[in-house]
Structures are given as structure tokens and as C-alpha cells.
Backbone as CSV, one residue per row, in Angstrom:
resi,resn,N_x,N_y,N_z,CA_x,CA_y,CA_z,C_x,C_y,C_z
1,MET,0.849,-1.213,0.000,0.000,0.000,0.000,0.875,1.251,0.000
2,ALA,0.374,2.266,-0.676,1.118,3.524,-0.771,0.850,4.394,0.449
3,THR,1.820,5.248,0.773,1.638,6.229,1.847,0.976,7.487,1.273
4,ILE,0.560,8.383,2.172,0.003,9.672,1.749,1.024,10.427,0.899
5,GLN,2.273,10.419,1.337,3.337,11.119,0.607,3.490,10.553,-0.814
6,GLN,3.509,9.228,-0.928,3.650,8.596,-2.243,2.430,8.887,-3.133
7,THR,1.257,8.884,-2.513,0.030,9.144,-3.274,0.015,10.579,-3.794
8,SER,0.463,11.504,-2.969,0.545,12.902,-3.401,1.497,13.030,-4.584
9,GLN,2.630,12.356,-4.501,3.621,12.404,-5.589,3.036,11.796,-6.870
10,TYR,2.297,10.698,-6.724,1.662,10.046,-7.880,0.677,11.005,-8.577
11,ILE,-0.137,11.705,-7.792,-1.101,12.641,-8.389,-0.356,13.730,-9.159
12,ARG,0.637,14.317,-8.509,1.346,15.446,-9.117,2.058,15.036,-10.413
13,GLU,2.712,13.891,-10.372,3.438,13.435,-11.561,2.477,13.067,-12.691
14,SER,1.309,12.522,-12.333,0.349,12.079,-13.343,-0.285,13.242,-14.098
15,ILE,-0.441,14.376,-13.433,-1.174,15.498,-14.046,-0.270,16.659,-14.462
16,GLN,1.052,16.501,-14.287,1.917,17.668,-14.505,1.958,18.118,-15.973
17,ALA,1.609,17.210,-16.906,1.551,17.636,-18.306,0.411,18.626,-18.528
18,VAL,-0.639,18.512,-17.719,-1.805,19.395,-17.841,-1.723,20.551,-16.852
19,TYR,-1.276,20.253,-15.644,-1.195,21.249,-14.572,0.235,21.297,-14.033
20,PRO,1.071,22.214,-14.518,2.426,22.325,-13.983,2.409,22.760,-12.515
21,GLU,3.525,22.541,-11.821,3.642,23.047,-10.455,3.634,24.572,-10.480
22,PRO,3.132,25.251,-9.452,2.628,24.675,-8.188,1.164,24.231,-8.241
23,GLU,0.511,24.398,-9.399,-0.912,24.062,-9.487,-1.147,22.574,-9.236
24,ALA,-0.240,21.731,-9.758,-0.386,20.285,-9.565,-0.364,19.933,-8.077
25,GLY,0.497,20.589,-7.317,0.564,20.343,-5.873,-0.700,20.774,-5.158
26,ALA,-1.252,21.914,-5.580,-2.495,22.405,-4.964,-3.655,21.457,-5.263
27,ILE,-3.690,20.929,-6.496,-4.756,19.998,-6.865,-4.598,18.682,-6.103
28,ALA,-3.371,18.199,-5.992,-3.129,16.967,-5.229,-3.609,17.124,-3.788
29,GLN,-3.370,18.299,-3.221,-3.809,18.577,-1.851,-5.338,18.484,-1.742
30,LEU,-6.048,19.101,-2.692,-7.512,19.065,-2.680,-8.039,17.639,-2.803
31,VAL,-7.432,16.869,-3.705,-7.876,15.486,-3.908,-7.691,14.673,-2.638
32,LEU,-6.532,14.819,-2.012,-6.254,14.034,-0.795,-7.146,14.470,0.363
33,GLU,-7.344,15.764,0.516,-8.234,16.238,1.589,-9.623,15.635,1.415
34,HIS,-10.089,15.583,0.168,-11.447,15.100,-0.107,-11.540,13.578,0.050
35,VAL,-10.622,12.845,-0.551,-10.695,11.382,-0.536,-10.400,10.825,0.854
36,LEU,-9.414,11.386,1.531,-9.015,10.869,2.851,-9.782,11.526,3.993
37,GLN,-10.540,12.587,3.675,-11.292,13.332,4.706,-10.375,13.793,5.837
38,LYS,-9.267,14.391,5.440,-8.298,14.927,6.399,-8.025,16.394,6.074
39,SER,-7.661,17.143,7.094,-7.320,18.550,6.895,-5.891,18.661,6.360
40,ARG,-5.549,19.851,5.910,-4.185,20.127,5.445,-3.156,19.764,6.509
41,VAL,-3.441,20.125,7.756,-2.497,19.850,8.855,-2.377,18.342,9.093
42,GLN,-3.510,17.643,9.099,-3.477,16.186,9.300,-2.683,15.489,8.202
43,LEU,-2.841,15.955,6.970,-2.079,15.368,5.867,-0.592,15.629,6.036
44,SER,-0.266,16.835,6.452,1.142,17.201,6.632,1.803,16.353,7.728
45,LEU,1.055,16.121,8.795,1.613,15.355,9.922,1.608,13.850,9.661
46,GLY,0.771,13.396,8.717,0.604,11.953,8.513,1.170,11.458,7.200
47,GLN,2.249,12.064,6.734,2.806,11.747,5.416,3.105,10.257,5.215
48,GLN,3.464,9.559,6.306,3.844,8.139,6.174,2.679,7.179,6.460
49,GLU,1.493,7.737,6.727,0.323,6.861,6.916,-0.039,6.203,5.585
50,GLU,-0.582,4.991,5.668,-0.936,4.276,4.445,-2.345,4.642,3.973
51,VAL,-2.518,4.611,2.664,-3.805,4.877,2.034,-4.462,3.528,1.740
52,SER,-5.752,3.399,2.043,-6.428,2.115,1.824,-6.585,1.837,0.326
53,ALA,-6.831,0.579,-0.008,-7.001,0.188,-1.415,-8.177,0.921,-2.045
54,GLU,-9.252,1.074,-1.275,-10.437,1.778,-1.783,-10.114,3.243,-2.074
55,GLN,-9.351,3.865,-1.152,-8.970,5.257,-1.348,-8.017,5.408,-2.545
56,GLU,-7.118,4.452,-2.702,-6.213,4.473,-3.864,-7.004,4.431,-5.164
57,GLN,-8.035,3.599,-5.191,-8.879,3.480,-6.381,-9.588,4.804,-6.667
58,GLN,-10.105,5.481,-5.630,-10.753,6.782,-5.805,-9.772,7.805,-6.379
59,VAL,-8.540,7.776,-5.853,-7.516,8.705,-6.336,-7.226,8.433,-7.806
60,ARG,-7.083,7.168,-8.177,-6.783,6.821,-9.577,-7.892,7.303,-10.510
61,GLN,-9.133,7.109,-10.088,-10.270,7.567,-10.907,-10.253,9.090,-11.071
62,ALA,-9.954,9.788,-9.983,-9.875,11.255,-10.039,-8.756,11.694,-10.986
63,VAL,-7.615,11.026,-10.906,-6.466,11.388,-11.746,-6.800,11.222,-13.228
64,GLU,-7.495,10.151,-13.589,-7.855,9.934,-15.002,-8.725,11.076,-15.524
65,ARG,-9.632,11.560,-14.701,-10.480,12.683,-15.113,-9.680,13.988,-15.170
66,LEU,-8.787,14.181,-14.224,-7.961,15.384,-14.216,-7.051,15.444,-15.446
67,LYS,-6.572,14.297,-15.889,-5.699,14.248,-17.076,-6.441,14.707,-18.328
68,LEU,-7.764,14.602,-18.318,-8.584,15.081,-19.434,-8.945,16.562,-19.293
69,GLN,-8.317,17.217,-18.308,-8.509,18.649,-18.021,-9.867,18.975,-17.426
70,GLU,-10.563,17.981,-16.891,-11.798,18.277,-16.166,-11.435,19.019,-14.879
71,PRO,-12.093,20.143,-14.596,-11.742,20.911,-13.391,-11.857,20.068,-12.119
72,VAL,-10.932,20.285,-11.188,-10.884,19.461,-9.974,-12.183,19.574,-9.170
73,GLN,-12.843,20.736,-9.221,-14.096,20.895,-8.460,-15.187,19.957,-8.987
74,TYR,-15.248,19.777,-10.309,-16.217,18.839,-10.876,-15.826,17.393,-10.559
75,VAL,-14.532,17.113,-10.610,-14.057,15.759,-10.311,-14.445,15.359,-8.887
76,LEU,-14.279,16.283,-7.949,-14.582,16.000,-6.535,-16.051,16.257,-6.204
77,GLY,-16.737,17.043,-7.058,-18.149,17.338,-6.823,-18.398,18.443,-5.819
78,VAL,-17.342,19.129,-5.390,-17.507,20.195,-4.399,-16.600,21.385,-4.723
79,ALA,-17.039,22.554,-4.293,-16.220,23.763,-4.357,-16.386,24.496,-3.032
80,HIS,-15.317,25.097,-2.550,-15.366,25.848,-1.295,-15.600,27.316,-1.620
81,PHE,-16.571,27.914,-0.918,-16.952,29.289,-1.215,-17.388,29.989,0.063
82,TYR,-16.630,30.963,0.498,-16.974,31.835,1.626,-17.433,31.020,2.853
83,GLY,-16.654,29.972,3.164,-16.942,29.171,4.354,-17.921,28.033,4.129
84,LEU,-18.471,27.924,2.915,-19.412,26.844,2.599,-18.736,25.829,1.681
85,GLU,-19.100,24.559,1.829,-18.687,23.539,0.870,-19.899,23.230,0.009
86,LEU,-19.842,23.649,-1.241,-21.002,23.564,-2.123,-20.848,22.448,-3.141
87,MET,-21.958,21.764,-3.419,-21.981,20.790,-4.491,-21.920,21.525,-5.824
88,VAL,-21.051,21.047,-6.737,-20.994,21.602,-8.092,-20.835,20.466,-9.092
89,ASP,-21.377,20.672,-10.278,-21.135,19.768,-11.395,-21.270,20.583,-12.670
90,GLU,-21.306,19.917,-13.813,-21.241,20.636,-15.082,-22.492,21.463,-15.396
91,ARG,-23.499,21.399,-14.538,-24.679,22.236,-14.739,-24.471,23.663,-14.238
92,VAL,-23.400,23.891,-13.472,-23.178,25.216,-12.873,-21.729,25.647,-13.053
93,LEU,-21.524,26.966,-13.080,-20.171,27.502,-13.045,-19.517,27.171,-11.716
94,ILE,-18.219,26.990,-11.743,-17.468,26.819,-10.500,-17.335,28.195,-9.843
95,PRO,-17.727,28.343,-8.583,-17.588,29.651,-7.918,-16.132,30.107,-7.885
96,ARG,-15.921,31.390,-8.162,-14.581,31.958,-8.264,-14.252,32.815,-7.039
97,PRO,-12.952,32.975,-6.733,-12.551,33.841,-5.609,-13.045,35.272,-5.743
98,GLU,-13.105,35.787,-6.990,-13.561,37.172,-7.151,-15.031,37.327,-6.767
99,THR,-15.797,36.247,-6.906,-17.196,36.301,-6.471,-17.281,36.316,-4.949
100,GLU,-16.324,35.662,-4.290,-16.246,35.764,-2.820,-15.995,37.209,-2.402
101,GLU,-15.230,37.935,-3.204,-14.979,39.346,-2.879,-16.264,40.159,-2.961
102,LEU,-17.105,39.858,-3.932,-18.400,40.534,-4.028,-19.231,40.247,-2.780
103,VAL,-19.302,38.975,-2.391,-20.059,38.591,-1.192,-19.502,39.316,0.034
104,ASP,-18.174,39.352,0.148,-17.552,39.975,1.317,-17.888,41.465,1.393
105,LEU,-17.908,42.136,0.249,-18.271,43.557,0.222,-19.711,43.757,0.704
106,VAL,-20.627,42.922,0.217,-22.033,43.036,0.635,-22.171,42.781,2.131
107,VAL,-21.494,41.752,2.624,-21.576,41.404,4.051,-21.041,42.549,4.910
108,ARG,-19.909,43.108,4.509,-19.312,44.203,5.293,-20.218,45.428,5.313
109,GLU,-20.877,45.697,4.206,-21.705,46.913,4.122,-23.069,46.757,4.798
110,HIS,-23.449,45.518,5.129,-24.787,45.305,5.714,-24.754,44.563,7.045
111,LYS,-23.578,44.364,7.596,-23.471,43.649,8.874,-24.257,44.385,9.950
112,GLY,-25.036,43.634,10.703,-25.780,44.227,11.809,-27.152,44.740,11.429
113,ARG,-27.451,44.856,10.146,-28.789,45.300,9.742,-29.772,44.136,9.825
114,GLN,-30.994,44.440,10.191,-32.009,43.406,10.438,-32.970,43.279,9.242
115,ASN,-33.560,42.080,9.116,-34.698,41.845,8.208,-34.427,42.240,6.759
116,LEU,-33.236,41.954,6.282,-32.881,42.327,4.916,-33.639,41.478,3.891
117,GLN,-33.976,42.116,2.783,-34.605,41.441,1.640,-33.588,41.451,0.494
118,VAL,-33.252,40.263,-0.003,-32.120,40.120,-0.924,-32.532,39.303,-2.150
119,LEU,-32.090,39.732,-3.330,-32.287,38.961,-4.564,-30.951,38.798,-5.262
120,ASP,-30.620,37.540,-5.615,-29.461,37.273,-6.466,-29.971,36.792,-7.819
121,ILE,-29.441,37.370,-8.887,-29.893,37.072,-10.253,-28.789,36.333,-11.007
122,CYS,-29.160,35.297,-11.752,-28.216,34.379,-12.419,-27.447,33.606,-11.354
123,THR,-28.176,32.875,-10.536,-27.662,32.371,-9.260,-26.797,31.126,-9.378
124,GLY,-26.930,30.355,-10.470,-26.061,29.193,-10.661,-26.134,28.197,-9.517
125,SER,-24.995,27.897,-8.915,-24.914,26.947,-7.804,-25.586,27.449,-6.535
126,GLY,-25.995,28.735,-6.534,-26.566,29.332,-5.325,-25.524,29.908,-4.397
127,CYS,-24.278,29.992,-4.857,-23.191,30.390,-3.951,-23.412,31.771,-3.327
128,ILE,-23.863,32.744,-4.131,-24.007,34.102,-3.585,-25.165,34.179,-2.585
129,PRO,-26.404,33.786,-2.951,-27.482,33.917,-1.968,-27.280,33.047,-0.729
130,LEU,-26.671,31.878,-0.881,-26.441,31.017,0.285,-25.412,31.641,1.221
131,ALA,-24.345,32.194,0.658,-23.335,32.844,1.506,-23.918,34.076,2.199
132,LEU,-24.767,34.828,1.497,-25.394,36.003,2.124,-26.392,35.574,3.199
133,ALA,-27.173,34.519,2.926,-28.125,34.033,3.929,-27.401,33.535,5.179
134,ALA,-26.203,32.973,4.994,-25.436,32.437,6.127,-24.758,33.536,6.938
135,ASN,-24.552,34.708,6.333,-23.731,35.734,6.987,-24.440,37.050,7.262
136,LEU,-25.697,37.176,6.831,-26.468,38.389,7.112,-27.755,38.030,7.843
137,GLN,-28.346,39.018,8.486,-29.635,38.814,9.163,-30.744,39.145,8.155
138,ALA,-30.979,38.190,7.272,-31.934,38.408,6.192,-33.287,37.826,6.546
139,ASN,-34.313,38.538,6.188,-35.679,38.057,6.342,-36.076,37.192,5.149
140,LYS,-35.598,37.587,3.957,-35.938,36.857,2.733,-34.779,36.967,1.747
141,VAL,-34.355,35.818,1.217,-33.322,35.796,0.181,-33.870,35.002,-1.004
142,TYR,-33.793,35.587,-2.189,-34.219,34.918,-3.417,-33.003,34.614,-4.284
143,GLY,-33.036,33.467,-4.971,-32.039,33.150,-5.982,-32.755,32.875,-7.295
144,LEU,-32.492,33.696,-8.318,-33.200,33.589,-9.596,-32.269,32.997,-10.649
145,GLU,-32.786,32.022,-11.400,-31.964,31.295,-12.371,-32.868,30.706,-13.443
146,ILE,-32.433,30.761,-14.710,-33.247,30.215,-15.798,-33.060,28.700,-15.966
147,SER,-31.863,28.197,-15.630,-31.544,26.789,-15.893,-32.086,25.874,-14.800
148,GLU,-32.941,24.919,-15.185,-33.467,23.962,-14.211,-32.342,23.101,-13.634
149,GLY,-31.370,22.735,-14.489,-30.243,21.946,-13.994,-29.457,22.678,-12.924
150,ALA,-29.176,23.959,-13.166,-28.464,24.765,-12.171,-29.277,24.874,-10.880
151,LEU,-30.589,25.075,-11.031,-31.433,25.212,-9.839,-31.491,23.925,-9.020
152,GLN,-31.403,22.781,-9.677,-31.352,21.523,-8.924,-30.121,21.495,-8.023
153,VAL,-29.003,21.983,-8.544,-27.778,22.060,-7.743,-27.960,23.068,-6.606
154,ALA,-28.513,24.230,-6.926,-28.713,25.268,-5.908,-29.645,24.790,-4.796
155,ARG,-30.729,24.109,-5.189,-31.667,23.598,-4.173,-30.980,22.588,-3.255
156,ALA,-30.158,21.723,-3.847,-29.439,20.733,-3.028,-28.493,21.423,-2.052
157,ASN,-27.829,22.471,-2.496,-26.932,23.212,-1.601,-27.720,23.912,-0.497
158,GLY,-28.875,24.484,-0.857,-29.705,25.139,0.149,-30.216,24.153,1.182
159,ALA,-30.624,22.965,0.707,-31.141,21.950,1.626,-30.058,21.459,2.571
160,ARG,-28.850,21.338,2.063,-27.751,20.845,2.909,-27.513,21.766,4.103
161,TYR,-27.561,23.067,3.859,-27.273,24.027,4.932,-28.534,24.562,5.610
162,LYS,-29.701,24.121,5.124,-30.975,24.559,5.720,-31.050,26.084,5.796
163,LEU,-30.650,26.738,4.717,-30.682,28.196,4.681,-31.952,28.667,3.971
164,PRO,-32.519,29.790,4.434,-33.832,30.235,3.947,-33.744,30.986,2.626
165,VAL,-33.395,30.266,1.558,-33.363,30.881,0.234,-34.530,30.336,-0.587
166,GLU,-35.260,31.242,-1.236,-36.344,30.824,-2.130,-35.828,30.889,-3.566
167,TRP,-35.950,29.764,-4.268,-35.412,29.672,-5.622,-36.494,29.992,-6.649
168,LEU,-36.159,30.852,-7.608,-37.097,31.258,-8.652,-36.530,30.837,-10.005
169,GLN,-37.256,29.971,-10.716,-36.814,29.621,-12.055,-37.479,30.551,-13.047
170,GLN,-36.641,31.367,-13.699,-37.230,32.337,-14.604,-36.169,33.049,-15.419
171,ASP,-36.556,33.477,-16.584,-35.695,34.280,-17.453,-35.701,35.713,-16.932
172,VAL,-34.520,36.267,-16.727,-34.430,37.620,-16.173,-35.050,38.659,-17.114
173,PHE,-35.179,38.316,-18.405,-35.743,39.279,-19.356,-37.269,39.275,-19.357
174,ASP,-37.877,38.377,-18.602,-39.332,38.370,-18.422,-39.691,39.144,-17.161
175,PRO,-40.954,39.565,-17.010,-41.381,40.185,-15.751,-41.183,39.204,-14.586
176,ILE,-40.882,39.742,-13.412,-40.632,38.884,-12.249,-41.801,39.025,-11.275
177,PRO,-42.708,38.044,-11.263,-43.825,38.108,-10.318,-43.356,37.714,-8.917
178,GLY,-44.081,38.124,-7.912,-43.796,37.627,-6.566,-42.833,38.477,-5.760
179,ILE,-42.199,39.458,-6.386,-41.342,40.390,-5.634,-41.926,41.777,-5.820
180,ALA,-42.351,42.381,-4.728,-43.047,43.672,-4.807,-42.073,44.791,-5.173
181,PRO,-42.543,45.786,-5.940,-41.713,46.957,-6.218,-41.250,47.621,-4.911
182,ARG,-40.041,48.142,-4.950,-39.462,48.882,-3.803,-39.412,48.053,-2.514
183,SER,-39.194,46.737,-2.662,-39.204,45.882,-1.461,-37.826,45.354,-1.074
184,LEU,-36.839,45.483,-1.955,-35.547,44.839,-1.725,-34.510,45.818,-1.177
185,ASP,-33.666,45.288,-0.286,-32.520,46.057,0.224,-31.278,45.849,-0.632
186,ILE,-31.142,44.630,-1.185,-29.919,44.254,-1.894,-30.288,43.442,-3.136
187,ILE,-29.658,43.769,-4.267,-29.648,42.893,-5.435,-28.188,42.614,-5.782
188,THR,-27.873,41.333,-5.998,-26.536,40.946,-6.442,-26.665,40.190,-7.753
189,SER,-25.618,40.232,-8.553,-25.613,39.420,-9.767,-24.197,39.242,-10.301
190,ASN,-23.908,38.004,-10.679,-22.704,37.678,-11.445,-23.209,37.105,-12.771
191,PRO,-23.647,37.994,-13.682,-24.289,37.521,-14.911,-23.248,37.074,-15.935
192,PRO,-23.686,36.449,-17.023,-22.748,36.150,-18.105,-22.090,37.445,-18.591
193,TYR,-20.752,37.445,-18.698,-20.096,38.672,-19.166,-18.859,38.433,-20.028
194,VAL,-18.583,37.185,-20.388,-17.439,36.911,-21.252,-17.894,37.035,-22.705
195,LEU,-17.191,37.852,-23.482,-17.552,38.028,-24.886,-17.251,36.753,-25.666
196,GLU,-18.086,36.491,-26.684,-17.851,35.332,-27.558,-16.426,35.357,-28.129
197,GLN,-15.935,36.561,-28.464,-14.612,36.670,-29.084,-13.481,36.331,-28.106
198,GLU,-13.790,36.279,-26.797,-12.769,35.962,-25.803,-12.578,34.454,-25.599
199,LYS,-13.384,33.643,-26.294,-13.261,32.192,-26.152,-11.829,31.712,-26.416
200,ALA,-11.194,32.320,-27.408,-9.845,31.892,-27.799,-8.827,32.087,-26.675
201,LEU,-9.128,32.984,-25.741,-8.200,33.274,-24.640,-8.437,32.402,-23.411
202,MET,-9.492,31.595,-23.437,-9.880,30.856,-22.228,-9.198,29.498,-22.168
203,ARG,-9.015,29.028,-20.938,-8.393,27.718,-20.756,-9.324,26.631,-21.291
204,PRO,-8.742,25.588,-21.887,-9.579,24.516,-22.452,-10.503,23.866,-21.427
205,ASN,-10.053,23.754,-20.162,-10.907,23.067,-19.176,-12.153,23.883,-18.841
206,VAL,-12.092,25.223,-18.997,-13.287,26.048,-18.800,-14.220,25.891,-20.000
207,LEU,-13.649,26.030,-21.191,-14.469,25.952,-22.405,-15.143,24.605,-22.570
208,GLN,-14.415,23.550,-22.242,-14.913,22.206,-22.502,-15.964,21.765,-21.495
209,TYR,-15.837,22.233,-20.247,-16.665,21.663,-19.181,-17.696,22.606,-18.576
210,GLU,-17.408,23.913,-18.505,-18.333,24.801,-17.787,-19.461,25.278,-18.722
211,PRO,-20.658,25.534,-18.152,-21.827,25.825,-18.998,-21.722,27.166,-19.718
212,HIS,-21.798,27.130,-21.041,-21.642,28.345,-21.844,-22.777,29.337,-21.610
213,LEU,-23.956,28.841,-21.281,-25.090,29.725,-20.986,-24.756,30.708,-19.871
214,ALA,-23.953,30.264,-18.906,-23.621,31.096,-17.750,-22.388,31.966,-17.983
215,LEU,-21.684,31.734,-19.091,-20.424,32.435,-19.328,-20.535,33.577,-20.326
216,PHE,-21.186,33.319,-21.475,-20.976,34.167,-22.650,-22.131,35.109,-22.949
217,VAL,-21.741,36.284,-23.467,-22.702,37.246,-24.018,-22.285,37.553,-25.453
218,PRO,-23.232,38.003,-26.285,-22.879,38.325,-27.676,-21.902,39.500,-27.733
219,ASP,-20.956,39.425,-28.669,-20.018,40.538,-28.853,-20.755,41.838,-29.164
220,THR,-21.917,41.720,-29.799,-22.661,42.908,-30.230,-23.422,43.589,-29.092
221,ASP,-23.600,42.896,-27.965,-24.370,43.484,-26.849,-23.812,43.000,-25.508
222,PRO,-22.596,43.405,-25.173,-21.943,42.867,-23.978,-22.614,43.257,-22.663
223,LEU,-23.440,44.316,-22.683,-24.049,44.795,-21.430,-25.518,44.401,-21.303
224,LYS,-25.972,43.440,-22.099,-27.414,43.145,-22.133,-27.950,42.746,-20.757
225,TYR,-27.208,41.937,-20.009,-27.681,41.527,-18.679,-27.624,42.691,-17.691
226,TYR,-26.559,43.478,-17.757,-26.446,44.608,-16.829,-27.564,45.615,-17.053
227,ARG,-27.890,45.848,-18.308,-28.948,46.820,-18.628,-30.285,46.350,-18.045
228,ARG,-30.604,45.085,-18.269,-31.882,44.552,-17.773,-31.914,44.529,-16.250
229,ILE,-30.830,44.087,-15.631,-30.812,43.982,-14.162,-30.819,45.373,-13.531
230,ALA,-30.191,46.345,-14.181,-30.264,47.731,-13.687,-31.711,48.225,-13.690
231,GLU,-32.455,47.910,-14.774,-33.882,48.293,-14.828,-34.652,47.641,-13.681
232,LEU,-34.418,46.341,-13.493,-35.095,45.629,-12.394,-34.726,46.246,-11.048
233,GLY,-33.445,46.552,-10.893,-32.988,47.145,-9.627,-33.682,48.455,-9.341
234,HIS,-33.820,49.266,-10.374,-34.462,50.565,-10.187,-35.919,50.389,-9.749
235,THR,-36.554,49.318,-10.216,-37.954,49.043,-9.872,-38.105,48.372,-8.511
236,LEU,-37.215,47.428,-8.201,-37.429,46.546,-7.044,-36.732,47.004,-5.764
237,LEU,-35.693,47.820,-5.891,-34.962,48.237,-4.691,-35.678,49.363,-3.953
238,LYS,-35.595,49.303,-2.623,-36.066,50.417,-1.794,-35.182,51.648,-2.036
239,GLU,-35.658,52.785,-1.611,-34.790,53.957,-1.618,-33.594,53.670,-0.701
240,GLY,-32.394,53.895,-1.195,-31.191,53.564,-0.424,-30.734,52.120,-0.590
241,GLY,-31.529,51.320,-1.325,-31.124,49.943,-1.592,-29.897,49.889,-2.486
242,ARG,-29.214,48.753,-2.471,-27.933,48.663,-3.192,-27.914,47.500,-4.178
243,LEU,-27.259,47.772,-5.304,-27.091,46.777,-6.367,-25.593,46.503,-6.515
244,TYR,-25.215,45.230,-6.589,-23.812,44.827,-6.712,-23.661,43.890,-7.910
245,PHE,-22.787,44.263,-8.832,-22.502,43.456,-10.020,-21.060,42.960,-9.980
246,GLU,-20.843,41.707,-10.383,-19.513,41.311,-10.820,-19.436,41.620,-12.310
247,ILE,-18.274,42.096,-12.757,-18.192,42.608,-14.129,-16.982,42.059,-14.882
248,ASN,-17.071,42.133,-16.211,-15.911,42.014,-17.083,-15.058,43.266,-16.839
249,GLU,-13.777,43.067,-16.536,-12.947,44.206,-16.114,-12.874,45.320,-17.158
250,GLU,-13.163,44.981,-18.434,-13.104,46.003,-19.493,-14.294,46.963,-19.444
251,TYR,-15.350,46.608,-18.704,-16.602,47.364,-18.808,-17.009,48.051,-17.503
252,GLY,-16.062,48.269,-16.616,-16.394,48.905,-15.343,-17.054,50.261,-15.503
253,GLU,-16.431,51.126,-16.270,-16.960,52.487,-16.436,-18.271,52.477,-17.224
254,ALA,-18.371,51.597,-18.209,-19.597,51.515,-19.006,-20.776,51.071,-18.135
255,VAL,-20.533,50.099,-17.243,-21.602,49.636,-16.348,-21.955,50.730,-15.345
256,ARG,-20.946,51.441,-14.845,-21.202,52.541,-13.893,-22.086,53.605,-14.545
257,GLN,-21.751,53.987,-15.758,-22.533,55.013,-16.465,-23.959,54.527,-16.732
258,LEU,-24.079,53.247,-17.092,-25.398,52.669,-17.354,-26.287,52.773,-16.109
259,LEU,-25.716,52.492,-14.950,-26.487,52.548,-13.701,-26.918,53.983,-13.390
260,LEU,-26.026,54.940,-13.604,-26.384,56.349,-13.363,-27.482,56.787,-14.332
261,GLN,-27.379,56.337,-15.578,-28.409,56.692,-16.570,-29.757,56.054,-16.247
262,THR,-29.713,54.887,-15.576,-30.950,54.196,-15.206,-31.659,54.905,-14.060
263,GLY,-30.922,55.753,-13.327,-31.548,56.519,-12.254,-30.990,56.271,-10.870
264,PHE,-29.908,55.500,-10.770,-29.278,55.292,-9.463,-28.579,56.574,-9.021
265,GLU,-28.645,56.828,-7.710,-28.068,58.067,-7.159,-26.540,58.060,-7.250
266,GLN,-25.945,56.904,-6.921,-24.480,56.789,-6.922,-24.106,55.459,-7.554
267,ALA,-22.935,55.419,-8.177,-22.400,54.161,-8.699,-20.880,54.264,-8.711
268,GLU,-20.204,53.187,-8.322,-18.738,53.201,-8.337,-18.179,51.841,-8.706
269,VAL,-16.994,51.878,-9.308,-16.275,50.654,-9.667,-15.360,50.287,-8.505
270,VAL,-15.360,49.015,-8.138,-14.534,48.514,-7.025,-13.520,47.521,-7.592
271,GLN,-12.267,47.680,-7.205,-11.225,46.775,-7.688,-11.081,45.558,-6.777
272,ASP,-10.629,44.450,-7.363,-10.420,43.238,-6.564,-9.014,43.241,-5.962
273,LEU,-8.638,42.136,-5.344,-7.339,42.044,-4.666,-6.167,42.195,-5.627
274,PHE,-6.416,41.978,-6.922,-5.359,42.093,-7.927,-5.442,43.421,-8.679
275,ASN,-6.208,44.370,-8.092,-6.359,45.711,-8.666,-7.002,45.717,-10.048
276,LYS,-7.863,44.724,-10.290,-8.638,44.695,-11.521,-10.044,45.200,-11.232
277,ASN,-10.623,45.934,-12.163,-12.017,46.345,-12.019,-12.885,45.093,-12.014
278,ARG,-13.565,44.819,-10.889,-14.249,43.538,-10.756,-15.699,43.671,-10.290
279,ILE,-16.018,44.761,-9.586,-17.357,44.941,-9.035,-17.818,46.359,-9.340
280,VAL,-19.090,46.495,-9.660,-19.701,47.833,-9.679,-20.835,47.809,-8.671
281,LYS,-20.855,48.793,-7.785,-21.963,48.875,-6.818,-22.674,50.206,-7.013
282,ALA,-23.980,50.181,-6.760,-24.794,51.376,-6.950,-25.800,51.496,-5.827
283,ILE,-26.172,52.747,-5.514,-27.161,53.038,-4.474,-28.359,53.709,-5.120
284,GLN,-29.545,53.203,-4.811,-30.795,53.702,-5.386,-31.124,55.095,-4.848
């Protein structure tokens, strides 16, 4: 039987043609944490412990999928997001660190407020509304999504954590029944914002495995989702309510101007940890 140390080396060597170091090491760590159900510290301290035959088989199966460039989150079926372990598969986008930054901004700006009413649009795995429901004192949180497959994943994540999110299956370009005008404190959205022409710049594992419906917008109308959601925000947010967008970094100023033209009192572009334009927030 192989030790944890040997198994880690096997994973890294097997996938290094696809994932060079240090990425291969990070992926090996995730696989071992998941398969062995051990923390980073436990793995570090137990390098010479043996891996069972069943666990070795799980690792081998994971490695074969990783060699085909399938993202590790899909291989393991989970992604970590703002303190939650969420189920993910090819029906939903893998939650990104920059989306955690959006959640963190919303949480910081609303900490301590009571009875918040929140809507997340293009909700995917449910990562944003679930993280907000877990970290804010919300009275009602909605997650809106057109894809039934994505909503099945979101519902499963909501059920796992028993968080009070109501899921709405609907096209954002249709009228939204059930949410009263001027009733919301917060609207969030990480809508599709990658231009079709940017496909050539994307990693093959994203293009091949992640849902294109959630990624791409037409080159001819890159702001179509922002324009519609800004209109909805102007209708559904209370006075002083806030709208938060994750954005394509090229369109920060364009989205800010769009929000001001829609009638928002204030709008600003917020940079992420890498100093890229990543969020636009607006106040009604």
C-alpha cells in the first residue's frame, strides 16, 4: 500500500503535463483532503500513513479525469466558497474567488442590519445567496436562475445548509412576479459577461466543461444583462437599496454610467485584490 506522501507524488506526476507546479501540488492537496477526509495539517503530519485500497482506487479515478482537463471541483463534486462547501457539477459555473470578494463587500456593508430582503440574479450553484443568507440577518433571500439543472444544484446546496433561500426559475428578461416593487434592500448578480470573441483566450478546461449559458454574451451586446438587471434594480430596490454586479474588467466604467443613466443616485467601480475592475456597486 502507498503512503500519503507517495500518493501525493503520484497525483502530481500524473497530471503535470496538464497542470504544472505549483498548481499540480495544490490539486493533489484538494484530492487528498477530499478522498481521505483529512485537513491540510493532518495530511502534513501523517505523510507516512498508508492509504487504503479503496482510497487508492478513488484517487486513480480522479487522476484519469484530471488528465482530461476536467476541473478538480467537478471531479470531486464540491467547491469551497466563503466558508461553505457547495456541491458543483457541469450544470453550474465553479464559484470563483472574485465572487467571494463581491459577497464579502455586501456582508461588510450590511453587517448588523435586520430583516434584509435580498435577490441574487443568475444564481447558478446558489453560492451568492447562500453565503449572504449564512452571513447576514436576512428576512428573505431569493435566488433567480433560468436553468433547471443549475437550480437543482442550488436547491441541493440550500437543503444541505438549511438556509432560507427561495429559488425562482425564470428568465431575467421576463417580468418577475412575486417580488413587490421597492421591497428589496440588496440585489446581487454575477451575470454572463465573457464576450464570444474571448473564447480563444480561455483555458480549455473552462471551455470544454463549464456551462456556456452562464459564461458568454454576444459581442454585439456585452451589457445586455447589466442593462436589464439595472432596470429591475431601479424598480425593485427600496430607496437607499444597493445593487452589486460582478463585471468584465473592461466594462467597469460603461456599467457605472449605465447605472447612473438608469436613475441610481451613486455608482462606483470597485477593484479586486489584484487591482482589476471587478465589481460595480450602486445606491438607489
